C-alpha positions in Angstrom: 35.0 -26.6 -5.4 36.3 -23.0 -6.0 36.1 -20.2 -3.5 34.0 -18.3 -5.9 31.7 -21.0 -6.5 31.2 -21.5 -2.9 30.7 -17.9 -2.1 27.9 -17.6 -5.0 26.2 -20.8 -3.7 26.3 -19.2 0.0 24.8 -16.0 -1.2 22.0 -17.7 -3.0 21.1 -20.3 -0.5 21.4 -17.9 2.6 19.5 -15.1 0.8 16.4 -15.5 3.0 12.7 -15.9 2.4 11.3 -15.8 -1.0 9.6 -12.4 -2.0 6.0 -12.1 -2.2 4.2 -12.6 -5.5 3.5 -9.6 -7.4 1.7 -8.4 -10.5 1.4 -5.7 -13.2 -0.2 -2.3 -12.4 -3.9 -2.4 -12.8 -5.6 -0.1 -15.7 -6.3 3.6 -14.7 -9.5 5.1 -14.8 -10.3 7.0 -17.9 -10.2 10.6 -17.7 -13.6 12.3 -17.5 -15.1 9.2 -15.9 -18.0 10.7 -14.0 -20.3 8.0 -13.0 -20.1 5.4 -10.1 -20.8 2.5 -12.8 -17.7 3.3 -14.8 -15.5 3.5 -11.7 -16.9 0.3 -10.5 -16.2 -1.4 -13.9 -12.7 -0.2 -13.8 -12.0 -1.6 -10.3 -13.4 -4.9 -11.4 -11.1 -4.9 -14.5 -8.1 -3.9 -12.2 -9.1 -6.5 -9.7 -9.3 -9.3 -12.3 -5.9 -8.2 -13.7 -4.4 -8.4 -10.4 -5.7 -11.7 -9.7 -4.1 -13.1 -13.1 -0.9 -11.5 -12.1 -1.0 -13.0 -8.8 -1.5 -16.4 -10.2 1.7 -15.8 -12.6 3.6 -14.7 -9.5 2.6 -17.9 -7.8 4.2 -20.0 -10.6 7.4 -18.0 -10.5 7.6 -18.5 -6.8 7.2 -22.2 -7.2 9.9 -22.2 -10.0 12.2 -20.2 -7.5 11.6 -22.9 -4.9 12.4 -25.6 -7.0 15.5 -23.9 -8.4 16.7 -23.4 -5.1 16.4 -27.2 -4.3 18.2 -27.8 -7.4 21.1 -25.4 -6.6 21.1 -27.2 -3.2 21.4 -30.6 -4.8 24.2 -29.4 -7.2 26.2 -28.0 -4.4 25.8 -31.3 -2.6 27.0 -33.1 -5.8 29.9 -30.9 -6.4 31.2 -31.3 -2.7 30.8 -35.1 -3.1 32.7 -35.2 -6.6 35.4 -33.0 -5.0 35.8 -35.3 -2.0 36.0 -38.6 -4.3 38.5 -36.8 -6.8 40.6 -36.1 -3.9 40.4 -39.7 -2.5 41.2 -41.2 -6.1 44.4 -38.9 -6.2 45.5 -39.8 -3.0 45.0 -43.6 -4.0 47.1 -43.1 -7.1 50.0 -41.5 -5.1 50.1 -44.5 -2.6 50.0 -46.9 -5.7 53.2 -45.2 -7.2 54.8 -45.2 -3.8 54.1 -48.8 -3.2 55.5 -49.8 -6.6 58.6 -47.8 -6.0 59.0 -49.5 -2.5 58.7 -53.1 -4.1 61.3 -52.3 -6.8 63.8 -51.1 -4.1 63.2 -54.3 -2.1 63.7 -56.6 -5.0 66.9 -54.8 -6.2 68.6 -54.5 -2.7 67.3 -57.7 -1.2 67.7 -58.5 2.5 71.2 -58.4 3.9 70.9 -62.1 5.2 67.8 -63.7 3.8 66.9 -67.3 3.1 68.9 -69.7 1.3 69.5 -68.7 -2.3 69.0 -65.0 -2.1 71.1 -62.0 -1.5 74.6 -61.9 0.1 73.7 -65.2 1.8 73.6 -67.0 -1.5 77.0 -65.4 -2.6 78.8 -66.5 0.5 77.4 -70.1 0.1 78.7 -70.3 -3.3 82.0 -69.5 -2.2 82.0 -71.9 0.5 80.7 -74.8 -1.6 83.1 -74.1 -4.4 80.4 -72.9 -7.0 81.3 -70.3 -9.5 80.5 -66.9 -8.0 80.0 -65.2 -11.4 77.5 -67.6 -12.4 75.8 -67.1 -9.0 75.8 -63.4 -9.6 74.6 -63.7 -12.9 71.7 -65.8 -12.0 70.8 -63.5 -9.2 70.7 -60.6 -11.8 68.4 -62.5 -14.1 66.1 -63.2 -11.3 66.2 -59.8 -10.0 65.6 -58.2 -13.5 62.6 -60.5 -14.1 61.1 -59.7 -10.6 61.9 -56.0 -11.1 60.1 -55.9 -14.4 57.2 -57.9 -13.0 56.9 -55.6 -10.1 57.0 -52.5 -12.2 54.4 -53.6 -14.6 52.0 -54.5 -11.5 52.8 -51.2 -9.8 52.6 -49.1 -13.2 49.1 -51.0 -13.7 47.9 -50.0 -10.2 49.1 -46.4 -10.5 47.5 -46.1 -14.0 44.2 -47.5 -12.8 44.3 -45.0 -9.8 45.2 -42.2 -12.0 42.4 -43.0 -14.4 39.7 -42.9 -11.4 41.3 -39.8 -10.2 40.8 -38.0 -13.6 37.4 -39.4 -13.9 36.4 -38.0 -10.4 38.2 -34.7 -11.4 36.0 -34.4 -14.4 32.9 -35.4 -12.4 33.8 -32.7 -9.8 34.4 -30.0 -12.6 30.8 -31.0 -14.0 29.3 -30.7 -10.8 30.7 -27.3 -10.2 29.6 -26.1 -13.6 25.9 -27.5 -12.8 25.9 -25.5 -9.5 27.2 -22.3 -11.4 24.5 -22.6 -13.7 21.8 -23.4 -11.0 23.0 -20.3 -9.2 22.4 -18.1 -12.4 19.1 -19.4 -12.9 18.2 -18.8 -9.2 19.2 -15.2 -9.4 17.2 -14.6 -12.6 14.2 -16.3 -11.0 14.7 -14.0 -7.8 15.0 -10.9 -10.0 11.7 -11.8 -11.7 9.9 -12.4 -8.4 11.0 -9.1 -7.1 9.7 -7.4 -10.3 6.3 -9.2 -9.7 6.4 -8.1 -6.2 6.5 -4.4 -7.2 3.9 -4.6 -9.7 1.4 -6.5 -7.6 2.0 -4.0 -4.9 1.2 -1.2 -7.2 -1.9 -3.1 -8.6 -3.3 -3.7 -5.4 -2.8 -0.1 -4.5 -4.6 1.1 -7.7 -7.4 -1.4 -6.9 -7.7 0.2 -3.7 -7.8 3.8 -5.1 -10.5 2.7 -8.0 -12.7 1.1 -5.1 -12.5 4.3 -3.1 -13.2 6.4 -6.4 -16.2 4.3 -7.1 -17.5 4.6 -3.4 -17.0 8.3 -3.8 -18.9 8.6 -7.1 -21.7 6.6 -5.6 -21.9 8.8 -2.6 -21.7 11.8 -4.9 -24.8 10.5 -7.0 -26.7 9.7 -3.9 -26.1 13.2 -2.6 -27.1 14.7 -5.9 -30.3 12.8 -5.9 -30.7 13.8 -2.1 -30.2 17.4 -3.0 -32.6 17.2 -6.0 -35.3 15.7 -3.8 -34.6 18.3 -1.1 -34.9 21.1 -3.7 -38.2 19.8 -5.0 -39.6 19.6 -1.4 -38.3 23.4 -0.8 -40.0 24.4 -3.8 -43.1 22.6 -2.8 -43.1 24.0 0.5 -42.4 27.4 -0.8 -45.2 27.1 -3.0 -47.4 26.0 -0.2 -46.2 28.6 2.0 -46.9 31.3 -0.5 -50.4 30.2 -1.0 -50.9 30.1 2.8 -49.4 33.5 3.3 -51.4 35.1 0.6 -54.4 34.4 2.9 -52.9 36.4 5.7 -54.4 39.8 6.0 -53.3 42.9 8.0 -55.0 42.9 11.5 -55.7 45.6 14.2 -52.5 46.8 15.8 -52.8 47.4 19.7 -52.4 51.2 20.7 -49.4 50.8 22.9 -47.7 48.9 19.9 -48.9 51.3 17.4 -47.2 54.1 19.2 -44.0 52.1 19.6 -43.7 51.4 15.8 -44.5 55.1 15.1 -41.9 56.4 17.3 -39.2 53.7 16.4 -39.9 54.5 12.6 -38.5 58.0 13.2 -35.2 56.5 14.1 -34.5 55.7 10.6 -35.4 58.0 7.7 -37.4 56.3 5.0 -38.7 53.4 7.0 -42.5 53.4 7.0 -44.3 52.7 10.5 -46.5 50.1 8.7 -43.4 48.0 7.9 -42.6 47.8 11.6 -46.4 46.8 12.3 -46.3 44.3 9.6 -43.1 42.7 11.0 -44.6 42.9 14.5 -48.0 41.2 13.5 -46.0 38.3 11.7 -43.4 37.6 14.4 -45.5 37.7 17.5 -49.0 39.0 16.8 -48.0 42.1 18.5 -46.5 40.5 21.6 -49.0 37.6 21.9 -46.7 34.8 20.9 -43.1 35.8 22.3 -41.4 32.3 22.0 -38.8 31.1 22.4 -39.3 29.7 18.8 -38.0 26.3 17.7 -35.0 28.2 16.3 -34.5 30.0 19.6 -36.0 33.5 18.5 -37.2 35.5 21.5 -39.4 38.5 22.3 -42.1 40.4 20.5 -39.9 40.9 17.5 -38.3 37.4 17.5 -34.7 38.2 17.6 -32.0 35.6 17.9 -30.0 36.4 21.0 -26.8 36.9 19.2 -28.4 39.4 16.8 -30.1 41.2 19.6 -26.8 41.5 21.2 -25.3 43.3 18.3 -28.4 45.4 17.5 -30.3 45.8 20.7 -31.5 49.3 21.8 -32.8 50.7 25.1 -36.2 51.8 23.7 -38.0 53.0 26.9 -34.6 54.5 28.4 -35.0 52.5 31.6 -31.3 51.6 31.5 -31.8 48.1 30.3 -31.8 46.6 27.1 -34.1 43.5 26.8 -35.3 41.4 24.0 -38.5 40.5 25.8 -39.2 44.1 26.3 -41.8 45.3 23.8 -40.2 48.9 23.7 -36.6 47.7 23.3 -37.6 45.1 21.0 -39.4 47.1 18.4 -36.6 50.1 18.5 -34.1 47.2 18.0 -36.0 45.9 15.1 -36.0 49.3 13.6 -32.2 49.7 14.0 -31.7 46.4 12.5 -33.8 47.0 9.3 -32.5 50.3 9.0 -28.9 49.0 8.9 -29.8 46.6 6.1 -31.4 49.2 3.9 -35.1 49.4 4.8 -35.1 53.2 4.3 -34.1 52.9 0.8 -37.3 52.3 -1.1 -39.1 49.0 -1.8 -36.2 47.1 -2.9 -34.4 48.1 0.2 -37.3 47.0 2.4 -37.2 43.7 0.5 -33.3 43.3 1.2 -33.7 44.2 4.8 -36.8 41.8 5.2 -34.9 39.0 3.7 -31.9 39.6 6.1 -34.5 39.3 9.0 -35.9 36.1 7.7 -34.1 34.3 4.6 -37.4 33.3 2.9 -39.2 35.1 -0.2 -42.5 34.2 0.8 -41.6 35.9 4.2 -40.8 39.2 2.3 -43.6 39.1 0.0 -46.1 38.6 3.0 -44.5 41.4 5.2 -44.5 43.9 2.4 -48.1 43.1 1.3 -49.5 43.6 5.0 -47.6 46.8 5.2 -49.2 47.9 2.2 -52.7 47.0 3.4 -52.0 48.8 6.9 -50.9 51.9 4.6 -53.9 51.6 2.6 -56.3 51.4 5.7 -54.8 54.1 7.5 
């Protein structure tokens, strides 16, 4: 077997484990697909295509294993045929050598052999008075016949050995050719299996992406439904709140708080005292419910601690700024409302009140109570 063939077989048979089965990439999600149902269908189609491709890859893998076994058998046959051819060539050489040896023996004869052969026969003929020429001629005829018979036998044996050697060499060549063909087919199957491996990996990744996309769309649809429900609930709550706040009327203002509201209003041009009174009534009932609220607001004017830290004022001049102190709380509320435009007319009031409590019903209720307080004064 040739060195090139041996290298090819070694490379094919020692190439390592077979690659994993693969398939063609799955179909992509159509542009503009906006529903989880469409994404789910695309994922299912991709999964089905991947399964079909995996089946195809398994068939190729089986064929690759079978071809590898065939190459192994062909390699073994090639080696066996080469060994047989070498043995037959050696037998032919031995047959030719044996024929030549026999011819030399017949021609030369032993120096002193049995009676009637070789030099012994010639000496005997001289002693007995026989004609030496006749003895030599008889010996020549006998040797010629023996040499011819030995030559024919040796030639026949050598011919048969040569024929067997030629047949063995032909079988070796055929085995080599079969092994080479097998290696070629093995390489083609290995290449096909590698292509399928890459395609299947891409298909599996695509299926995973489509599954994730479908899950995202389902989550988005559920979130949209939840948002719509929350908006509806908020509208219903706002309607109910508006209806409930419409029944709230301006109440009496304690004298100490009325004084604080009036003095604090002077710190912001354009702010009416009734606006501060309305805020105080809605937020704590003029100090009757100072919290903390469920949201964490504190004091008569229900400040969040962080907001009070930014806008707090020492309203009574005692050197301390405290959200729980009525004077500090009222003067701080006037500062916060003023900073957000409460002195700039009715629209400014509405904007400042919305910053104070981000609810339209709150703005409407406080302004209405302030109007009632102004009307009653």
